[in-house]
N, C-alpha and C positions, 0 to 999 in steps of 0.2 A: 078622470081625476088625475091631477098632477102628482108626480112623485118627488118627494123632498130629497135634496142632497144634504147629507150630514154637514153641519157647519165646519167640521174639520177639513172638508174637501172643497168648500165653496171658493171659487176663483183661483183654484190651486194651479191650473195648468195654463201657463202663458204659451201662446202659439208661436213657436219658433220654426215653422215649417220651411222657411226660406234658407235656414242655416244648415250646415253639414250636420249629420250625414243625409238629411232629407233632401236639401237643395231643390225644393219645389219652386218652379218659376213663379215670380211675383204675380203674374197675370192669372195663374191658377190658384195661388195661395190666398189671394184676397176674397174671391167668391167662396173658396172652401171655408174660410173663416166665417163668412156669413152663414154657411150651412151649420157650422158648429153652434153658432149663437142661436139658431132656430131649433136645434135638436133638444131632445128630452134632457140631455146631460149639460145643457147650456149653463146652468149655474156653476158648473165646475170650470168653465172656460174663463181665463184671464185675458190680458191684453195681447194684441198682435205685436210681436217683436220685430223690429226693422232697424237696419243700420242707417245712420243719418245719410250716408252716401247714396242711398237708394230712394230718398224722399222725392227727388225729381221724377223718378219712374212711377212712384205711387200716385201722383196727382191725376194723370189721365185715366189710370185704371180704376180709381175710386170715385171718379167724378159724378157717377150716377147714384151715389149713396146720399142719404140724408145728411144735412149739416151736423157736424160734430157727433156723428154716430159711430165712427170707426175708432175704436179704442186702441191707442198706440203706445207701446213702450219703446223708446228710442235708445239705441246703443250709439254712443258718440265718444270720440276722443275728448279728453279734458279741455283742450284749448279751443274746441269747436262748439262747446255747449251753447253759448249765447246765440250764435248764428243759427244753429240747428233748431233750437227752440223757437226762434223767430220765424223760421221757414215753416215749421208745422202750423203756425197760426195762419199762414197764407193758403193752406190746403183746406178748403171749406169742410170736407167730410171728416177730417182728422180731429180727434180729441186726445190730447196728450195725457196719458194716465201715469207715466213715470219716465224717468231718464236713467239709463244705465251707463255709467261713465268708466271708460278705459283710461288707465294712467300710462303716460310714457315712461320709459325706463329711468329717465332722469328726474321724475317728479318727486319732490321732497314731501314726505307725509305731512309735515307741519303746514305746508302751503296749500294743501288740497281744499280744505274747508273754507278758508278765506277766499280763495280763488272762486269757488263755486258760489259763495254768497254774493260776490261782486257780479258774476256772470248772470245769475238768476234775478238779482234785484228783489223786487216784491213778488216775483212769480212763485206761487205756492204749488209745487209739484213734488211728489215723492222722488227722491234721488238715491240710487244705489251706486256705490263706488266699488269697483272690482278690486278685491284685495290682492296685492302682489304676493307672489310666493317667494319672497326674499326677506332680508333683514328689516325691510320697511313695514312689514305686516303688523307687528306688535304696536309700533308707534302710531300707525294709521288707525288701528282699532281704538286706541286711547284717544286719538284726535276726534274720532266720530262720536264717542260716548257723550250723550247729553245734548247733541247738536240737532237731532231730528234727521240727519243724514243716515243712510243705511248702507249695509255691505252687500256685496255680491260675491259668492263663492263659485269658482270654476271647479266643477267636479268631474271633468273629462274633456274629451276633444277627439281630434282625428289621429292622434298619435299617443302611444302608451305613456310618454313622459308628461302628458297633460292631465293624467289621472293621479290625483293625490291618493296615497294609500290610506288605510283606515286610521293609522296613527296621526298622520298629518291633518286629515279632515277632523278627527276628534279634537285635536288641539285647537283648530280654528273655531269649531262649534263652542268649545269650552270658553275660549277667550271672548267670543262675541256675547254669549249669554252672561258671562260675568260682568261685562261692560255695559250690558243692557242695550246692545246694538242689534236691531232686527236685520235679517238677511234674506236674500233670495239665492237660489242656486241656478247654475247654467251649465249645460253640456254634460253628456255622459249618463244622465239619469233616464236611461231608456226603459227601465223596468221597475216594478214595484220593489223587487227584492235584489239583494246582492247576487251577482252572477258573473260567469265568464262568458264573454261573447264568443259564440261558436266559430265565427269567421275571423275576427281579428285576434282572438285570445286575450283581449284586454280584460282586466278585472274591473267590473263596473259596479258602482254604488247603486243601491236601490232607494227610491225616494221614500218608501216607508221606513227603511232603516234610518234615514236621515231624520224622519219624524221622531222615531223612538229615541234616537240619540239626543235630539233637541229637548224632548220632554225630560229625559234623564238628567241632562245638564242643568235644566231649570230647577230640578229637584236636588241639585248639589252633587251629582255623581262625579267621580274622578275620571280623568281622561282614559285610563285603562278600560274602565267599564264602557265608556262611549265607543271606544275602538271595537270592543267585543260586539256591541249592538250593531255597529256599522258592518261588521263582518258576517253576521248571522244570515244564513241562507234558508232557514226553515220557515216556510210560508205560514204554517199554522201558528208557530210560536211568535213570529213577528206580528201577524194579524191580531193575535190575542193581546199583545202589548199595545197595539194601536187602539184597540177598543177601550183601553183604560185611559187614554189620553184626554185631557181637557181641550176643548176648542181654543182655549187661551194660548195653546202652543203656537197657533197661527199668528199671534202677536209678535212672535220671534221668527219663525220660519214662514215667510210670507207667501212664496210661490216658487215654481221652478219652470224653466223653459224647456219645452219638449217639441221635437220636430214631428211628432205624431200625437195629437190630442186624444185620438181614439184609443190608443194602446193603454194609457193609464186607466181609462174608463173600463175597458175590458178586464184588465187585471184586477182592479179593485172589486168589480163584480164577481170575478172568479174566486176571490178570497172571501167573499161574503161580507164585504165592508160597505157596499152600496147595493141598492135594490137593482135587481137584474132588469127591471123595466126601463131603467135609464139607458140600457144598451139597445133598445128597440130600433133606434135610428141608425145603428151600425150595421144592420143586416143588409 
């Protein structure tokens, strides 16, 4: 008998195994993604995240896969979007699920949406634009509102300065929910709960904390409360809050990239939020 994945966690974990700190070689990451898609926890697995510069390397590795079976989320600089999307079409196994756009430092917020509309033409594909952590952020959030384009929040990285603190992240979540702009998150969400990495000593956000903060923001909570939710390290308390969330939260918090798809599965099971039978393929 199959085990159901709660709707709150369906398609939650985008496979970013080739990115730091995982850095799994692409030749290993592609078949590993196939194993994830065949596992009991497969309904939790989102797209495979790949940088556009690595598309040429993907083609021969994936050439034995069925046509349009390899779900791909492509990270690409703004001015390379049109060429990268066209290249994906030439890779027979690839099926473009979404595009994640990085902005150059000199990109003006007001120009981003018009540029992407021209670059994509009639192509209907979900697009996430990474929000800059500077004065352009508020203007870009306003520019995205009502357009169908979404946001991407960077929640960590390879150095401490890439991690926004809970106050900054709370402000971002509040502004996006107020503007009705869905978002995904990338980097740094290595665990379900807020934690201090024992090796780097970086303060890392938990993906469940981000869930609860998003839910609270949708209910009209102030930024101070959102920051408190993001900072909470109590697993029982956070899990209890998650149990009260409507699956509609996923209309706002769409997914997050993780370099280890199996770790979120294990931790959700450990907190009693998913059936432990979903972890049987992890043994």
